[in-house]
C-alpha positions as CSV (number, residue, x, y, z in Angstrom):
1,M,-39.0,2.8,25.8
2,D,-41.8,3.6,23.3
3,K,-42.0,1.6,20.2
4,L,-43.4,2.3,16.7
5,C,-43.6,-0.6,14.3
6,L,-44.4,-0.6,10.6
7,V,-44.9,-4.1,9.1
8,I,-43.7,-4.1,5.5
9,L,-45.9,-5.0,2.6
10,L,-44.5,-8.2,1.2
11,V,-44.2,-9.1,-2.5
12,I,-42.8,-12.6,-3.0
13,I,-41.1,-13.2,-6.3
14,N,-40.3,-16.8,-7.3
15,Y,-37.7,-17.2,-10.0
16,A,-38.5,-20.2,-12.2
17,G,-35.5,-22.4,-12.5
18,L,-33.7,-20.8,-9.5
19,V,-35.7,-22.6,-6.7
20,W,-33.3,-24.9,-4.9
21,G,-35.0,-27.4,-2.6
22,D,-37.9,-26.3,-0.5
23,A,-36.6,-23.1,1.1
24,S,-38.5,-19.8,1.2
25,I,-38.5,-16.4,2.9
26,D,-41.7,-16.1,4.8
27,D,-41.7,-12.5,6.0
28,V,-39.7,-9.2,6.2
29,S,-40.5,-6.6,8.8
30,F,-39.2,-3.3,9.9
31,E,-39.4,-2.0,13.5
32,C,-37.9,1.0,15.2
33,S,-37.5,1.8,18.9
34,Y,-36.2,5.1,20.2
35,D,-35.1,6.8,23.4
36,D,-32.2,9.2,23.1
37,T,-31.1,7.5,19.8
38,T,-33.0,5.5,17.3
39,T,-32.5,1.8,16.6
40,C,-34.2,-0.1,13.8
41,D,-34.4,-3.8,13.0
42,V,-35.0,-5.4,9.6
43,T,-35.9,-9.0,10.2
44,C,-36.1,-11.7,7.6
45,T,-37.9,-14.9,8.6
46,Y,-37.4,-18.0,6.5
47,S,-37.9,-21.7,6.3
48,G,-36.6,-24.7,4.3
49,D,-33.8,-27.1,3.8
50,D,-30.1,-26.8,2.8
51,V,-29.9,-23.1,3.7
52,Y,-26.3,-22.1,4.3
53,G,-26.6,-18.3,4.4
54,V,-28.8,-15.3,4.4
55,A,-27.9,-11.9,3.0
56,C,-29.6,-8.4,3.5
57,Y,-29.7,-5.7,0.8
58,F,-30.8,-2.1,0.9
59,D,-31.9,0.2,-2.0
60,G,-32.5,-0.5,-5.7
61,V,-33.2,-4.0,-7.1
62,T,-30.4,-3.9,-9.7
63,D,-27.7,-2.1,-7.9
64,A,-28.5,-3.2,-4.3
65,Q,-25.9,-2.6,-1.7
66,R,-25.2,-5.7,0.3
67,I,-25.2,-4.7,3.9
68,G,-23.9,-8.0,5.2
69,D,-24.6,-11.8,5.3
70,N,-24.3,-14.6,7.8
71,V,-22.8,-17.7,6.1
72,Y,-23.1,-20.8,8.1
73,T,-20.1,-23.1,8.7
74,S,-20.0,-26.8,8.4
75,D,-18.4,-29.3,10.8
76,S,-16.7,-32.6,9.8
77,D,-20.0,-34.4,9.8
78,G,-21.5,-31.8,7.4
79,N,-23.7,-30.0,10.0
80,W,-24.2,-26.3,9.6
81,T,-23.4,-24.1,12.5
82,I,-25.3,-20.8,12.9
83,P,-22.9,-17.9,13.5
84,G,-25.2,-15.9,15.9
85,T,-24.3,-12.2,16.0
86,Y,-21.9,-10.6,13.6
87,T,-20.8,-7.0,13.6
88,V,-20.7,-5.6,10.1
89,N,-19.5,-2.1,11.1
90,S,-20.1,0.5,13.8
91,T,-23.8,0.9,13.0
92,H,-24.8,-2.5,11.5
93,T,-25.1,-5.8,13.3
94,L,-26.4,-9.1,11.9
95,T,-28.0,-11.7,14.2
96,S,-29.1,-15.1,13.0
97,T,-31.3,-17.9,14.3
98,E,-32.3,-21.1,12.7
99,T,-35.3,-19.3,11.1
100,S,-34.4,-15.6,10.9
101,L,-31.8,-13.0,10.1
102,T,-32.1,-9.6,11.8
103,L,-30.2,-6.5,10.6
104,T,-29.8,-4.0,13.5
105,I,-29.2,-0.3,12.5
106,D,-28.0,1.9,15.4
107,N,-28.3,5.7,15.3
108,A,-30.7,5.4,12.5
109,N,-31.9,8.6,10.6
110,S,-34.1,9.4,7.7
111,G,-31.3,8.2,5.3
112,Y,-32.3,4.7,6.1
113,S,-35.8,5.0,4.7
114,G,-36.1,2.9,1.6
115,T,-36.5,-0.6,0.3
116,Y,-34.9,-3.7,1.9
117,Y,-34.3,-7.2,0.5
118,C,-33.5,-10.5,2.0
119,Q,-31.8,-13.3,0.1
120,L,-31.5,-17.0,1.0
121,L,-28.3,-18.8,-0.1
122,Q,-28.7,-22.5,-0.5
123,G,-26.7,-25.6,-1.6
124,S,-23.3,-24.0,-2.0
125,S,-20.3,-23.1,0.1
126,S,-19.8,-19.7,-1.4
127,M,-21.9,-16.5,-1.4
128,T,-22.4,-16.9,-5.1
129,G,-24.9,-19.6,-4.6
130,A,-28.4,-19.5,-6.2
131,T,-31.1,-17.0,-5.1
132,V,-33.9,-19.1,-3.7
133,D,-36.3,-16.3,-2.9
134,E,-36.2,-12.5,-2.8
135,V,-38.7,-10.6,-0.7
136,V,-39.2,-6.9,-1.5
137,G,-40.5,-4.7,1.4
138,S,-41.3,-1.1,0.7
139,I,-40.8,1.1,3.7
140,D,-42.5,4.4,3.0
141,D,-42.3,5.9,6.5
142,P,-40.1,4.1,9.1
143,Y,-40.8,6.9,11.6
144,I,-37.3,8.3,11.3
145,N,-38.4,11.7,10.3
146,A,-39.1,15.3,11.2
147,P,-42.0,16.0,13.6
148,V,-45.6,15.4,12.6
149,V,-47.6,17.6,15.0
150,S,-51.2,18.4,15.8
151,V,-52.9,20.3,18.6
152,S,-56.0,18.9,20.4
153,S,-58.5,20.2,22.9
154,P,-60.5,18.0,25.3
155,T,-63.7,19.7,24.2
156,T,-65.0,22.0,21.4
157,D,-67.5,23.6,23.8
158,I,-65.4,26.3,25.5
159,Y,-66.9,29.0,27.6
160,E,-65.7,32.2,29.2
161,G,-64.3,31.4,32.7
162,D,-63.2,27.8,31.8
163,D,-59.7,26.5,32.2
164,V,-58.8,24.7,28.9
165,V,-55.8,22.5,28.3
166,L,-54.4,22.3,24.8
167,T,-52.1,19.3,24.0
168,C,-49.4,19.2,21.4
169,D,-49.5,15.7,19.9
170,V,-46.2,15.0,18.2
171,D,-44.7,12.1,16.4
172,G,-41.2,11.6,14.9
173,L,-37.7,10.3,15.5
174,P,-35.8,11.3,17.4
175,T,-38.6,12.3,19.8
176,P,-39.5,16.0,18.9
177,T,-39.3,18.7,21.5
178,V,-41.9,21.4,21.9
179,T,-40.0,24.7,21.5
180,S,-42.8,27.2,21.9
181,W,-46.5,28.0,21.9
182,M,-48.0,30.8,19.9
183,Y,-51.3,32.7,19.8
184,N,-52.3,34.4,16.6
185,G,-48.6,34.3,15.5
186,S,-47.1,35.7,18.7
187,D,-45.1,33.8,21.3
188,I,-47.0,33.0,24.5
189,V,-45.4,34.0,27.7
190,T,-46.4,32.3,31.0
191,D,-48.5,34.6,33.1
192,D,-51.8,34.6,35.1
193,Q,-53.7,33.6,32.0
194,Y,-51.3,31.1,30.3
195,T,-49.4,28.2,31.8
196,V,-47.0,26.3,29.6
197,D,-45.9,22.7,30.6
198,D,-43.9,21.2,27.8
199,D,-46.5,19.8,25.4
200,Q,-49.5,21.3,27.2
201,L,-50.9,24.8,27.3
202,T,-53.4,25.8,30.0
203,I,-55.6,28.8,29.3
204,N,-57.7,30.7,31.8
205,I,-60.4,31.6,29.3
206,T,-61.8,35.0,28.6
207,R,-63.8,36.1,25.6
208,Y,-60.6,37.7,24.2
209,N,-58.8,34.4,23.9
210,S,-60.6,33.2,20.7
211,G,-58.1,32.7,17.8
212,E,-55.4,30.4,16.5
213,Y,-53.1,28.6,18.9
214,Q,-49.9,27.0,17.5
215,C,-47.4,24.5,18.9
216,V,-43.9,24.6,17.4
217,T,-41.8,21.4,17.6
218,S,-38.4,20.2,16.3
219,N,-35.9,17.4,16.3
220,D,-32.7,16.6,14.4
221,E,-34.6,16.0,11.2
222,G,-36.5,19.3,11.1
223,S,-39.3,21.3,12.6
224,A,-43.1,21.4,12.4
225,T,-46.0,23.5,13.6
226,G,-49.5,22.3,14.5
227,S,-52.5,24.6,15.1
228,I,-56.0,24.7,16.4
229,D,-58.7,27.4,16.2
230,V,-60.4,28.1,19.5
231,D,-63.9,29.6,19.6
232,I,-65.1,30.8,23.0
233,S,-68.7,31.1,23.9
234,Y,-69.7,34.0,26.1
235,S,-72.9,35.7,27.3
236,A,-74.3,38.8,25.7
237,D,-73.0,42.2,26.7
238,L,-74.9,45.1,25.1
239,D,-74.7,48.8,24.9
240,L,-77.8,50.9,24.2
241,T,-77.1,54.4,23.0
242,P,-77.6,57.2,23.7
243,D,-77.7,56.6,27.5
244,S,-80.6,59.1,27.9
245,T,-81.8,61.7,25.5
246,Y,-83.9,64.7,24.8
247,V,-85.3,65.2,21.3
248,V,-87.4,68.0,19.8
249,E,-90.7,67.0,18.3
250,G,-90.3,66.7,14.5
251,D,-86.7,65.8,14.7
252,T,-85.1,62.4,14.3
253,L,-84.3,60.0,17.1
254,E,-81.5,57.4,16.5
255,L,-81.1,54.5,18.8
256,S,-78.3,51.9,18.5
257,C,-78.2,48.6,20.3
258,V,-74.7,47.0,19.9
259,V,-74.2,43.5,21.4
260,D,-70.9,41.6,22.0
261,S,-71.5,37.9,22.3
262,Y,-70.6,34.5,20.9
263,P,-72.5,32.9,19.3
264,A,-74.6,35.7,18.0
265,S,-77.5,36.9,20.1
266,T,-81.1,37.4,19.4
267,V,-81.6,41.2,20.0
268,I,-85.0,42.7,20.8
269,L,-85.7,46.4,20.9
270,T,-89.1,47.5,22.4
271,T,-90.6,51.0,22.3
272,P,-92.7,52.5,25.1
273,D,-95.7,50.4,26.1
274,G,-94.5,47.7,23.7
275,S,-96.2,49.5,20.7
276,I,-93.3,48.4,18.4
277,Q,-91.0,45.5,18.9
278,I,-88.0,44.8,16.6
279,T,-86.4,41.3,16.8
280,S,-83.0,40.7,15.1
281,T,-81.6,37.3,14.5
282,N,-78.9,35.8,12.2
283,T,-81.3,35.5,9.3
284,T,-84.2,37.9,9.8
285,V,-85.3,41.2,11.2
286,T,-88.9,41.2,12.4
287,I,-91.0,44.3,13.1
288,T,-94.2,43.8,15.2
289,T,-96.7,46.5,15.9
290,N,-100.3,46.1,17.2
291,S,-100.2,42.4,16.6
292,V,-99.2,42.7,12.9
293,T,-95.8,41.6,11.6
294,A,-93.3,42.2,8.8
295,E,-90.3,39.9,8.5
296,I,-87.2,41.0,6.5
297,V,-84.7,38.4,5.2
298,R,-81.2,39.7,5.8
299,E,-79.7,38.1,2.7
300,D,-81.8,40.0,0.1
301,L,-83.9,42.5,2.2
302,T,-87.1,40.9,1.0
303,V,-90.3,41.0,3.1
304,T,-91.2,37.4,3.3
305,Q,-94.2,37.6,5.6
306,T,-96.7,40.3,6.4
307,T,-100.0,40.2,8.3
308,N,-102.4,43.0,7.6
309,K,-99.3,45.1,6.6
310,V,-97.3,46.9,9.3
311,Y,-96.7,49.7,6.9
312,S,-98.4,51.8,4.3
313,S,-95.1,52.2,2.3
314,M,-91.6,50.8,2.5
315,V,-88.4,52.1,0.9
316,I,-85.1,50.2,0.6
317,D,-81.9,52.3,0.3
318,G,-78.8,50.2,0.5
319,T,-79.0,48.4,3.8
320,T,-81.7,50.8,5.3
321,V,-85.3,49.9,5.2
322,T,-87.8,52.8,5.9
323,F,-91.3,52.0,7.0
324,V,-94.2,54.5,7.1
325,I,-96.5,53.1,9.8
326,S,-100.2,52.9,8.9
327,D,-101.7,51.3,12.0
328,M,-100.4,53.3,14.9
329,S,-102.3,55.8,17.0
330,G,-100.0,58.7,16.4
331,D,-97.1,57.5,18.5
332,I,-94.7,56.7,15.7
333,D,-95.5,57.4,12.1
334,S,-92.2,56.7,10.3
335,M,-89.2,54.6,11.3
336,S,-86.0,53.3,9.6
337,I,-84.1,50.1,10.4
338,E,-80.6,49.5,9.1
339,I,-80.0,45.8,8.3
340,L,-76.5,45.2,9.8
341,A,-74.1,42.3,9.2
342,S,-74.4,41.5,12.9
343,T,-77.6,41.1,14.9
344,D,-77.1,44.7,16.3
345,I,-80.1,47.0,15.9
346,S,-79.8,50.5,14.4
347,F,-83.3,52.1,14.8
348,T,-84.4,55.6,13.7
349,I,-87.7,57.3,14.3
350,N,-88.3,60.0,11.7
351,D,-90.4,63.1,12.5
352,I,-90.8,62.0,16.1
353,S,-94.0,63.1,17.9
354,R,-94.5,64.0,21.6
355,Y,-96.4,60.7,22.1
356,A,-93.1,58.7,21.6
357,T,-91.9,59.8,25.0
358,G,-91.1,56.9,27.3
359,N,-88.8,54.0,28.0
360,Y,-87.0,52.1,25.2
361,T,-85.6,48.7,26.1
362,C,-83.0,46.6,24.4
363,A,-82.5,42.9,25.4
364,A,-80.0,40.3,24.1
365,S,-79.6,36.6,24.7
366,N,-77.6,33.8,23.0
367,G,-78.3,30.9,25.4
368,V,-75.1,31.4,27.3
369,G,-75.6,32.9,30.7
370,D,-78.4,35.3,31.6
371,G,-78.1,37.7,28.7
372,D,-78.2,41.5,29.1
373,S,-80.7,44.4,28.8
374,E,-80.7,48.1,29.1
375,T,-83.4,50.8,29.2
376,I,-83.2,54.5,28.3
377,Y,-85.8,57.2,28.7
378,V,-86.5,59.4,25.7
379,D,-88.1,62.7,26.5
380,V,-89.7,64.5,23.5
381,L,-89.7,68.3,23.8
382,Y,-92.4,70.4,22.1
383,R,-93.4,74.0,21.9
384,P,-96.4,75.3,23.9
385,D,-99.9,74.6,22.7
386,V,-102.4,77.1,24.1
387,Y,-106.1,76.6,24.2
388,L,-109.1,78.2,26.1
389,P,-111.6,75.6,27.2
390,Y,-115.2,76.8,27.8
391,E,-118.7,75.5,28.5
392,P,-120.0,75.0,25.0
393,Y,-123.7,74.6,26.1
394,K,-123.6,78.3,27.3
395,Y,-122.0,79.8,24.2
396,E,-122.2,79.6,20.5
397,E,-119.2,79.3,18.2
398,Y,-119.4,80.4,14.6
399,S,-116.6,80.7,12.0
400,G,-114.0,80.7,14.6
401,Y,-115.7,83.3,16.7
402,L,-117.3,82.8,20.1
403,F,-120.6,84.6,20.7
404,V,-121.6,85.5,24.2
405,V,-125.0,86.9,25.1
406,E,-124.8,90.2,26.8
407,G,-125.3,90.0,30.5
408,T,-124.1,86.4,30.6
409,D,-121.1,85.3,32.7
410,F,-118.2,84.1,30.7
411,T,-115.5,82.0,32.3
412,S,-112.5,80.4,30.6
413,T,-109.0,79.3,31.6
414,C,-105.9,79.6,29.5
415,R,-104.3,76.2,29.4
416,V,-100.9,75.4,28.0
417,D,-99.5,72.0,26.9
418,S,-95.7,72.0,26.5
419,N,-92.5,70.1,27.3
420,P,-90.7,71.5,29.2
421,A,-93.5,73.3,31.1
422,V,-94.0,77.0,30.5
423,V,-92.5,79.2,33.2
424,N,-94.8,82.2,34.0
């Protein structure tokens, strides 16, 4: 049988002129034990001479209800005899020793919470004898109450693939029963993912199990619900779109790198040959090109650091920052980056040139697992450019015309640059 004990705060009041001999109440305590029913004991410990009775009161100082008293009896020689156990009624029993009186309350409930008093009777043969001492004990919470419940986890570091056991920690009298477990407000049913065993819930963790878990308990005095928020850490899983693409020179290319992870990942998007690298974190977006860097603070879209300037101009429109590149070799001249609430990257190349053809790679990592990366190939299509190469030392060119000396051999080949290739 479990026991819960609350020792009462004692306030001893001595009434001048009412002290009879050298008797006093030393302590008053309150203790409850419970199994199927609740039993509580109020114990008054006393000492002194000429004590012939002890009384126990409950509630209010002025209109106290006298629960019962044990009055000692005297033999012919004047010796007091301790009566031992006395049944007051079906739920109250008084037990006396030479130094204590114990009031036992069977089938206790919250109605017995309150203030108890003990009174010593001294030097008289009737219960109207003088009050030697009165001890007031304030019982704020005798553990006869509705459930008090909380939910605990053995660890706060929970990862995808773990098995986690949540425990419903309950207190109350009678002993509360766990009636149900809930997830985000819905009842949990035992299946391959959840196992319920009374006050414990075992979860086979996936990334989709983050949320609020609740334990619902009740007893005869009421019901209560405890909860815990579970955050699950899992490795990055990214999606780079479009999967593969053809784009016409002069048009716009839009790339999106969306990452699912917890905690948030650092996301890096790299253009062909690493000419431009965009790094997105919780706080900043950094653009690096040809060893020069611009760093944008997410909170206010300010550029907090530049080295030799990545751009010749920058325009901020809402959450989109547009850079006109000034230090590239014709590959990308203008790009836009949307500063998202997450660390996802939304990247746009404006007026794309044929030299931007190649592999674009997005990688994400949050320190959980190996992270993830994807690469797409962007093929920039452009119309044919035709030119006629010749040997300039044999011919002269003037104002767009080529002059050839009569009688001289002239050789030239028609060459075409296009994507896709010209079909003859």
